[in-house]
N, C-alpha and C positions, 0 to 999 in steps of 0.2 A: 265616285267622290273625288278621287285624285285629280282627274281631268277637269272637274267642275271648279276646283280651286284654281287650277292653272288657267282655265278659261277666264275667270274673274281677274286674275293678275295680268294676263296679256291684254285684257281690255283696258287696264290702266296704261300699259305701254302704248297702245293705240292712241289713247287720249293725249299722251305726251307728244307723240309723233304729229298728230293733227294740230296740236297747239303750235308747233313749229312750222306748220304749213306743208308738211310732207304728204305725199300721196300714199295712201294705204290700200293694199288689196287684202281684204279680210276673207280668208278661206276657213270658215268655222262651220262646225256641225256637219251637215250633209255635204258641204263643199270641201271638206277635208279628205280628199281622195287623191290617189296617185295621179290619175288623169288630169285633174284640175291643177295640181301642183306642177306637174311636168309642163303643162301648157303655159302656166303662168311664168315659169322659168324661161321659156322660149320667147314668149310674147311680151311679158311685163318687164322682164329683165331687172329685178329688184336690186337695189344697192345693198340691202341687208335683209335678212330673214329672221324672224322669231317664230319658233315652232315648239308646240307643247302637245305631247301625246305619249302613249306608252312606247317604251323602247327596251332593248336589251343589248348585249354586247355587240351584236352584229346586225340588228334590224331596228327600223323605225316604222311604227304603224300609224294608220289613219283611222277614218271612221269605220266602225263595225269591225275593227281588227284587221283591216286590209293592210298587207305589208306594202309600204311605200318605198323604202330603201333597204337593200341588203348589201353588206360589205362584199366587195369584189364581184358584184353581180350587175348592179345598175347605178351605183353611187357616182359614176363618172359624170352624171348630169349635174352634179354640184360644182363642176369645174368652173372657175372664174367667179364663184359666189362667196358671200360671207354670211354666216349663220350662227345663231345661238339656239341650241336644242335644250329645252327644259324637259328632259327625259332621263330615265334611269339607264345607267350602265353604258351608254353609247360611246363614252370617251375611251372605253377599253379597246374596241376594235373598229367600230364603224366610223368614228370621227377621224382617227388616223388614216383609215382607208380613203375617206373623202379627200383629205389633204394630199395624200399620195397620188390621187387622180386629178389634182389641179385645183381643188377648192382653195380660195385665197386664205381665209381664216374661218375656223369652226371651233365653237365652244360647246362643251358637253361634260357629263359627269361620269366618272369611272366606277362609282358605286350606286346603290339605290339612292334616289333623292328622297329624303324623309323630312317630315315636319309634323307639328302637333296642332290639333284643332280643338276648339271648344264646341261641343255638339249643340250648344244653345244658339250658335250663330250659323248653322248650316244654310239658313235662308238669307243670310246677310254676310257673305263670306268676307267682304272687304272690311267689315267691322270686327272680325274675329280677333281678339287681343292676343290669343296664343299663336295664331298663324301670322300675325302682323310682322314680326321680325324677319320671317322668311320672305313675305311679300315685299317688304321694304328693301331687302338685299337684292331681289330680282329686279324690281322696278327702278331703284336708284342706279344700279349698275347699267341697266339697259338704257335709261335716260341719259347716262353719261355718253354713250355712243351717239344718241340722237342729237345731243347738243354740241357734238363736234369732237368728242374725245376719241382716243385710240383704243384698240383692244387691250392694251396694257392698262390704260385708265379704267376700262371696264373691269378688268381683273382686280386691280387695286381697290376699286370702289366696292366690289363684291366682298373682298376680304375684310375691308374696314367695316362694312355694314354687318357682316356676320359677327365680327368681334364686338361691335357695339351691342348687338343683341345678347351675346354671351355675358357681357358686363351687366346689362340691365336685368337679366334673369338669374344671374348667379346666386344672389341672396334674396330673391323675391319669395314672399310667403305664398306660394302656390304649389299644390301637390304635383303639378306637371313641370315645374321649373327645371328639375334635373334632366328630364327628358328633352325639354326645349334646348337646354344648353348642349346636351350631347348631340342632338340632331343638327344644331347650327354648326358645331365643330366638324361633324362628319361632312355636311354639305360644303362647308368652307374649303375643306381639304380635298374634296372630291372633284371640284371644277378644274378642267384643263382647257387651255386655249392654245390651239395648234395652228401653225401657219405663220402669217405675217402679223405679229402683234403690234407693230408700230403704225400700221395703216389706220386711217380714219375713214369710216364709211361716209361721213358728212364732211364736205369740204371746209377747210378752216375759215374761208371767207364767209361761209354761211353760219358757222359756229359763232363767229364774232358778232353777228347780228343780234343773237340772243333775243329774238322777238319773232312773232309769226311772220313767215315768209310767203311770197307769192307761190302758188302751187307749182308753177313752172320751174322754180328754183329749188324746191325742196327735194330731199332724198326720197326715193321710192322704197317703200317697206312692204314686205309680204309677211303676213301673220297667218299661221296655220295652227288651229287648235280645236279640240273637240268640245 
C-alpha cells in the first residue's frame, strides 16, 4: 500500500516534468532494479532523480525487496548526481554517505515517512482527501525543482506545504485530523537536504521559459518507484 501511493504521487511528478518538455526515464514496477538503475546512471546520466521505495537507515530497496544501495558499500555510484528519495529513514545514514562519496545533492527523511489515508479511496489514490496534503507537499516541492528552483527552494516549498496542511486540518471536523496534523509535522521536520542546496537542476534560462520546452533542451529526469 505504501509504495502504491508513492507510485501515484511520482506519476504526478512525471506529468509535471513532461509538461515542461523534460525527458523522463521511468523505471517502475519490474524495471525498478539495481541493474536497470545503475545502467541508467551510466548511460542516461539524469540531471535529477526521484525515487520511491522502501528504505532504512543504511539501505534503499527496489522491486521484490532487492537491495539497490547500501551505505559505504556501493553508494559511490551516486557521485555527481542529484536525487530526492521518498523513502523512510535514509536521511540518517545512507543520504550522508552518498554525499560523502560525491553525490551533488540528496534529499531524504531521517524518520519513518508517515501519512494518513481514507480506505474508501484505495482505488483512486490521487483523489484521497486525507492523503492529499502529503501528496501536495511532495508534488509541489518537486515541481519547484523542475521549474527551475534550487534545492533550497525545494526545501522551503516542502515546509510551506506541510504547514499549510497543518493549518487546514488543525480544526477540521474529521476523526483523523489529529493524526494528519501529527504526521505532517513529523514529515516536515524529518526531511534533510544534504550537499549543494543552492544548485538548480534545471538551468535558469529554461526556468524562465515557464512553458513546454523542446525535448533537446529539457532536463533529463529518472524516476524509480514500485
